[in-house]
N, C-alpha and C positions, 0 to 999 in steps of 0.2 A: 256719320259714323261715330259711335260712342267708344271711348277708350278707357280701359281700367288698367292702371299700372300697379303691379305688385312688387314691392320691395321688401327687403329683410334687414333685421337688425340684431345686435348682440352677438350671434354666432351664425355661421352658415349651416346648411343641412337640417333646418328645422321644419321643412315641409312647405316652402313657398310654392313648389311645383304642384303639389297635391292640392293646396288651397286655391291656386290659380285655376287648375283643371276643374276642381269641384265648383268654383264660382261659374265657370263657363257652362258646365253641365246643368247647374241650377237655372241659368238663363235659357238654355235650350228647352228645359221642361216648361218654361213660360212661353215658348213659342218663337223665340228669337234665333236668328242665325249667328253663329259665333265662330271666330277664328282666333289664332294665338300666335304670338311671336316671343322667342326667347332671346335675351341679350346676354352674351357671355363676354366679360371684359378681358379675356386672355388674348395674347397676341397671335395665337395660332389662327390660320385661315379657317380651319374647322377642327373637329375632334378626331379626324381620321388618322393622324400620326401619333396620337396620345395613347399611352399604354392604359389598358382597362384599370390597372391598379393605381393609376395616377388620377383618373377623372371618372372612373366608372365606365359603364357600357358606352360604346360608340353606336348610336342609333342610326339606321340607314333608312332613307326616305325613298319614295317612288322614283324621283328624278335622279337618284344616285347620291344625293347629298348625305354627307356623314356629319351627324349632329349630336348635340347634347342629349342625354337620356330623357330630359324633361319633355322633349318633343314627342317621345313615346307616350308620356302621360297625357299630353294634349290629344293625340290621335286616339288613344284608347277611351278616354272619358268623353271627348266631344264627338267621336266617330267622324273625324274629318281626315282629309289627306293633305298634308303640308308639303312644302318644298324646301330646298336648301336655303332660300332667302328668308325663310321663317326663323332661321337661327343666325343672328347677327353677332359677329365677334369684332373685337378691336382690330384684329388682323384684316378682316374684310373691309372695314370702313376706312382704315388708313390706306390700304391698297387701292381702294376706289378713288380716294382723294388724291393720292400721289399720281395715279394714272391720269387723272384729269389735269393735274398740274403739269405733267410732262407733255400733254397735248396742247397746253396753252389755254385751257378753258377759263382760267382765272384772269386772263388778260394782263399779265404782268404784276398782279397784286401779290403782296406778301401773304402766303398761305398760313393760316393760324388755326389753333384748336377752336377758338371762337372768332369768327362765325363759321368757318368752313367745315371743320369736323362736326360740330354740333348741328349745323344746317344739314349736312349729309345724313346724319343719323335720323333727323326728323323726316327728311325726304324718303329715306329707306323705309321707315316704319309706316308712313302714310301710303306709300306705293304697295307694300306687301299686304297691308291691312285690307286694301281694296281688291285683292286677288281672290276669286272664289275658291273655296276649299271643301265644300260639301256637295252632296248629290243634287242640290238644286241648281248648281252652276251660277248662283247669284252672289253678289257682294254681301258680306256679312253685315249684320246690324251692330255687332259689338266685337271689338278686338281686345283680347287680354294680352298685355305686355308684361312679361316677367323680367326683372333685372336681376341677374345672377350675382352671387357674392353678398357682401354686407355693406350697408351704407357707411361711408367713411373710408372704405378701401381706396387707395390712391388711384388704382387702375380704373375704377368705375366713375371717377370724377367727371370726365367728359359726357358720359351718358346721363348722369344726374343733372348736369347743366342743360343738356339737350332737352330732357323731359321738363325741366323748369320752364324753358322757353316754349315747349310744345303745348303746355296747358293754356297758354295765351293764344297760340297759333290756332288751336281748334276750338277754343272757347271754354269757359268754366263749366257750362252746362253739358259739355261733351267729354269731360275728363274727370275721372275719379281715381283716388289713390288708396290702395290697401297696403298697410305696413304690417308685416308679420314679425312679431317679437317673441322673445322667450320670457316666460314667467317661472323662474325656478322656485322650488320648494326647499327651504332651508329650515331644519328643525321643526318641520310641520307647518311652517308659515309660507304663504305665497308672497314672494317679493316682487315689487313693482319698480324698484329703482332702475334695473337694467332697461326696462321699457321706457321709463321717463327719460333716461339719458339718450337712447337711440332716437326717440321722437324729437327731443330737443335738437339733436344734431341734424336730423332731417329738415326740421323747420328752419334751422340756420342756413341750410343750403337752398332754401326757397321753395320747398315742397311741404304742403300741409296735408297730413293724412285725413282722409274721410272716414276710414275704418282702421281700427287697430285690432288685428287678429292675434290673439294671445295664445301661444302654444304652452301647454301645461300638462303635467302628468295627470292631475285630477281636474274635475270640473271647477271652473272659476267661481269663487265665492262672491257674494254680493258686495262685501267689503272691498275686495280686490277690484271689482268693476268700478266702484265708486272712486277709488283712488286713481285709477287710470283715467277716468272721466275728468277728475279734478285737475290732475297734473299734466295731462296730455292734450288738453283743450279740445275734447270731444265729448259728445253727450253719451249717456249710458248705453243707448241703442247702437252707438258706433263702436263700442268695445265688445268684440266677439270672442268667445272662448272656444278654443279648438283643443280639447283634451284628448288623451289617449283613448282609443276605442278598439273594439275587437277586430275590426278590419277597416282598411282605408275606404272601402265602398260605403261606409256609413257617413263619411265626412260631408258629402253634398246635402244629405238629409239633416245633419247636425247644423249646418249653416242655415238651412231653410227654417228650422225650428226657431232660430234666433232672429228671424226677420231680415236676413240678408237680401232676399229678393225684393221685399217691400221697400227696404231702404234705397237700393239701387234704382228701383222704379221711380221713387220720389226724387232722388238726387240727380239722376240723368234724364228724367222725363221719358222713360222707356215706353210708357203707355201711349205716347204720341206717335210711336212707330207703327205703321200699318202692318198688320199681320193677316195673312190669308187663313181661311178656316183650315186648310190643309196643314199649315204650320202649327196652328193651335192644337189640332188633333195629334200631330206628330209629337208635340211636347207632352201632351197628356199620356200618350202611349209610352214614351220614354220614362216618364215619372212612375207609371204603374209597373213597368218591367224592372226599373231600378229598385223600387220598393220591394218587389217580389224577390229580387236578387239578394238584398240585404237580409230579409226575413228568412229566406231559404238558407243563407249562410249560418244563421244562428241555430237553425234546426238540424244541422248536419251532425250525425253521431258516428257513423262508420267512417273509417279513415283508410288512406292508401299511402304507402311509403315509396317514394321515388328517390333513388340515389343519383345525384349529379356529380359526375366524374369530370372535374375541370382543372384548369391550370391557374386560375385567379381566384380561388375560393377564399383567400384571405380578405378580399373585398367583395362581398356578395352583390354589391351594386354593379359589378362587372357583368352580371347575368340578369339584369333587371327584367328585360323582356321575356327571358326564358322563365323566370319565376312567375311573372304575370300570366304567361301562357299556360303554365301548369295550374295556377289558381283558377283561371277561367275554365279550363278543361275539367278540373275537379268539381267545380260548381255545376257544370253541365251533367257530370256523372253522379252527382249527389254524394260526394265524398269530401271529407276534410283532407287536405294535402299535407303531408309531412315530408319536407325535402331534407334529405341527409346529404351532407357535403363531404366529398372525398377529394383531397388533393391528388391528382393523377400520379404524381411522382412518388407518392407514398405506397403505391401498389407495386413498384418496381423492386426487383431483388436487391439492388444496391442499398435500398432503404432498410432492409432487414438487417444488414450488417451494421449500418450507421446508427439506426434508431429502430430497433425491433418492436418497440411499443407502438410507434406510429404505423409501422408496416402491418402488424397484426390487427390493430384497430381498424385500419382502412379495409382490409380484407374481410373482417367480421361484418362491417357495415355493408359492404358490397354483397356478401353472400346471403344476408337476411333481407334483402330488398325485394319489393314487389315488382319493381321496374327499374331500368337503368337508362340514363340519358347522358350522352357525351356531346357537349356543345362545341361551338367553334372556338378557335384560338389561334395563336401565332407562335412561331418558333419551335425549336426542337425539344425544349424542356418538357418533360412529362408525357411525351407522345407514346413511349413504350408502355406506360401505365394505362393509357387509353386503349391501346391495342389489347392488353390483357383483360380489360373490362369488357371489350367487345367479344373476346374469346369466351369469357365466362358466360355472357348472355347467350351466345350462339350455342354453346355446348349444353348448357343447363336449361335451355328453352325459357329464359327469362325475357319478358317483353323489353325491347330495346329500341331507342330512337337515337340516331346519329345525325348531327347537324353540321354541315360544312366540314370542318376538320374531323368531326365525329363520323361523318359519312366516309371520308377518305381513309381513316384508320381502320374502319370496319372492312373496307375492301382489301387493305394491306393484310389485315389479320386473316382473312379468308384465303388469300394467296399463299401466305406462309404455312398455315396449318391444315388446309384442305388440299391445295394444289402442290404442297411441299416445295414451294419456292422460298427456301429458308432466308434468302437475301432480299426478299421483296421489301420495297421501301418507297419513299418519296425521293425523287431525284435531287431535291434540295438537301435532304438529310444525309443521303449517301449518293453522291454523283457517280460513283463507280458501280452501282448495282446493275446487274444484268436484267433485273425485273423491276423496272421503274413504273410501278403501278400508278403513281401520282406524278404528274409532270407539270412544268411551268407552262402557263398559257402563252402561246407564241406571240400574241399581239401586246402583251403587257410590258411596261417599261421596267428595266432592271436597275435603273439609276435614280428614279424618282418614286418616292413612296406615297406622297400626298395625292389623293384622288385618282390613282392610276389602277386601282383594282377593277374587276368586273363588278359594277355597282348598280343598284337600283332594281326596279321592277322588271322581271324577265319572264318570258313564257316557257312553259314545259308542256310537251306534247306526249300523251300516253300512247303506248303501243296498241296497235289494232288488236281487238279481241281481249285486251286485258280487263275490260269491264266485267268479264265473267269470273275472274279469279283474283285480281289485284285488290288487296286490302287498301292500299294507298289511294287508288282511284275511287273506290267505293266511299272512302272518307270524304272525298271532294264531290260527292253527289253523283259520281259516274261521269263527270265532265271529261271530255277528251283533252281540252286545253285548260291549263290553270296558270295563274300568275302569282309569283312570289318574289320577294326581294333577295338580291344576291350581294355578297361581299367576299370575293376570293381572288387569289392570283394563281392557284394551282387547280388542276382538274385530273380526273381519271384518264389514264393514257388510253386513247381510243384504239391504239394498235393491239392492246391486250384484252379488249372487251370480249372477243370471241373465246379466248382461253378462260377468262374468268367465268363465263357463262357455260362452259363446256360440260359441267357436271349437272346442270339443270337445277342446282340448289339455289343459285343466285340469278336474279334477273334484273337488268337495268330497264325498268318498265317505263321510265320517263326520261325524255331527252330534250335538248333544245330544239329550236325551230329548224335547224339545219340537219338534225339527226346525228350530229357528230359529238356533242357534249353530253356526258352522262349526268343526269340530274336527280333521278330517283332510283334507289336500289332496294330490292325486296328479297327477303329470304323465303323460299317457297315452302319448305318443310319446317315451319316455325310458327308459334302462336302469334307473334308480332315482332318482326325485325325489319325496320325500315330506316334507310339512310337518305338524307336529302342534301344536295349541294347548296340549296337555298337556305335562307333563314326565315322559316315560316312564323317564328315568334314575333317578327316585326309587324305582322298584320293581324295579330290577335285582338279581340275586343271582348269586354266582359259579357256582353250579350250575344256575341258571335265568335266563340273560341276557335283557335286554329285547329284544323282537322287532324294533322299528325299528332298533336298533343292530346286531343280527345281520344284518339286511337290508343296512345300509350297508357293514359290513365284508365281508360275502359278495359284494356287488356290486363293491366296490372290489378284491377279490381274484379275481374271475371265477368265483365259486361260487354265485351267487344261485339258480339253478334247483335245484341239489342241496339247498340249505338250505331252500328253499320246501317241498320234499317232506318234509324232516325236521321242519319246524315244524308238520306236521299233528298231532303229539303234544304240542304246547305246552299247558302247564297254568299258569294265573296263580298268582302267589305267594299262599300262604295267609296269614291265614285267608280263607275264601271271602267273596265279596261279600255273601252272605246273612248271615254272621256280623257283618260290618263295618257294613253299611248297611241290612240288612233289605230286600234287593232285592225289588221287587214288580212284576209285569207286569199292566198294566191291560187293559181290554177291547180297546184298539187296539194291544196288544203294545208299549206304550211303557213304558220303565223309569221308575219314580218314585223320585227320589233323596230320601234321608232328610235331606240337608243343605239348609237353606233359604237361598237366595241373599241374602235380605234381612236375615239375622241376622248382626250384626257385633259383635265384641268391641272396642269403641273406647275409647281413653283419653279422659279428661275434657278434655284440651287437646291441640290439634294440635301436634306437634313442629316445630321450625324445621328446614328442610332446604334443601339447595342446589337451587334450581329447575331448574338445568341437568340434574340427574340424577333428576328426578321419574320415577316408574315409568311406562314406556310399554307394557310387556308383562306 
């Protein structure tokens, strides 16, 4: 196993995740099997209880793991399926060591950061790196390990020390380090002092970078490369420039142009790894398709405008996978995507009184959109604005996609304004409503928030005969059973489904394997109006975009019929559901999920949270 550690210096948020993912993709085009691990030095067990505005999107994995958004980058670029253990946090490693101490596994020794914490970190990385993650079912050749945060942060010190030891554990020939640093431009000059300082600090901690990836607004000048080479103890070929480009999909090719693949081959002896002809052909195919993707992006002239009506628009990373799903779908549809952001609360009448400018700007943006997307979210804030957005889309025949909470508010809106249930609501928002369209799931914990939602890859079964009319089903290639990832505590009230479907305008065309949970809603007399309880954005791929997003962008750009025909060849992202969950079909042709809804990974004490933002979807 070859390991490539990616660290960052100067400031956070400069693109370590994209560079790590692009490095992995480049290795895949060379015919190697690649997996990835993300280290997050925060004390949380996972990202599940963190607000999106605090840390960005909470990314959900097949096994129900709630992880850092960089795991989404890895899955999308590498086309792999990762698990909860691929995201290592300080909370996880300390919990692991403390549990062993309580069991007496350390035989009475004093448990310390060195060697026990650092040893556990190395054991964890080595174990997870050898877990198969792609369609081959084989152990990867290379593992990319990204260390979150910035070198020098006090919380990352145990991980830095663990990786210092790890390089000797696995051998110099099996360990390479890429350090990502910022090269700012001051008065037109590229400054290397910050990079020199962060490399000096890294070397002082016992880690010597093999590659220095320099983030800069413009292309690195030869003089800048020479300075970095001289003062950072690397050759010129080891200083790689990663300047701003028109799209992130160009980064792998940018790294290739600068000889990254050739250097890693020489440094790690990659050519000694045996590759089958099938893997070589797969790599060539990926390289060709990725090249066509980037060239196609540059040649797009026509555009489509999608309005995202959300609650966390102040930090757009809160919707990272949604953004990527829209980008992938727009590339498939041959359109440049323009995402317009609307804070859902700004659509509410109260905002007109408090801040009429924001109110009218929000409505102006909504009214001129080609399509409307209402994503998932938590808490009561802004939900009335989401309901108004769904009402506008339904009445004005604007293409609409509702995800998780967006799916639920679309059902509430229909109940209020078509069925005339004026008090229709979620039971959490209004416990006294007579029409609780959305209810708390019976098996979900009300006292523990971490890891207690309905999480991970779940099946949806389409209604018999729906293949003749359902747009949603056609987008999935006509499959009767589909699999998408879920993250929710509330669901459509099964007792009110018959009433909601009574007008024949709305149909819950997709349900869970028991037939009791509503998972796909479709408006019959509408060009495109689909709601999904799942989060299909988590399974999107640049070369294999998520079907509901393809439908939204295609409908918004007037191409839906053509793309419904193209979707007949849709294949779900690998590995197959059989590999992931062991799909079984019973006597009644009902899928049996291997995930038990009643099994939760709960902390010993419920965390304190702002009750205003308690999870609603």
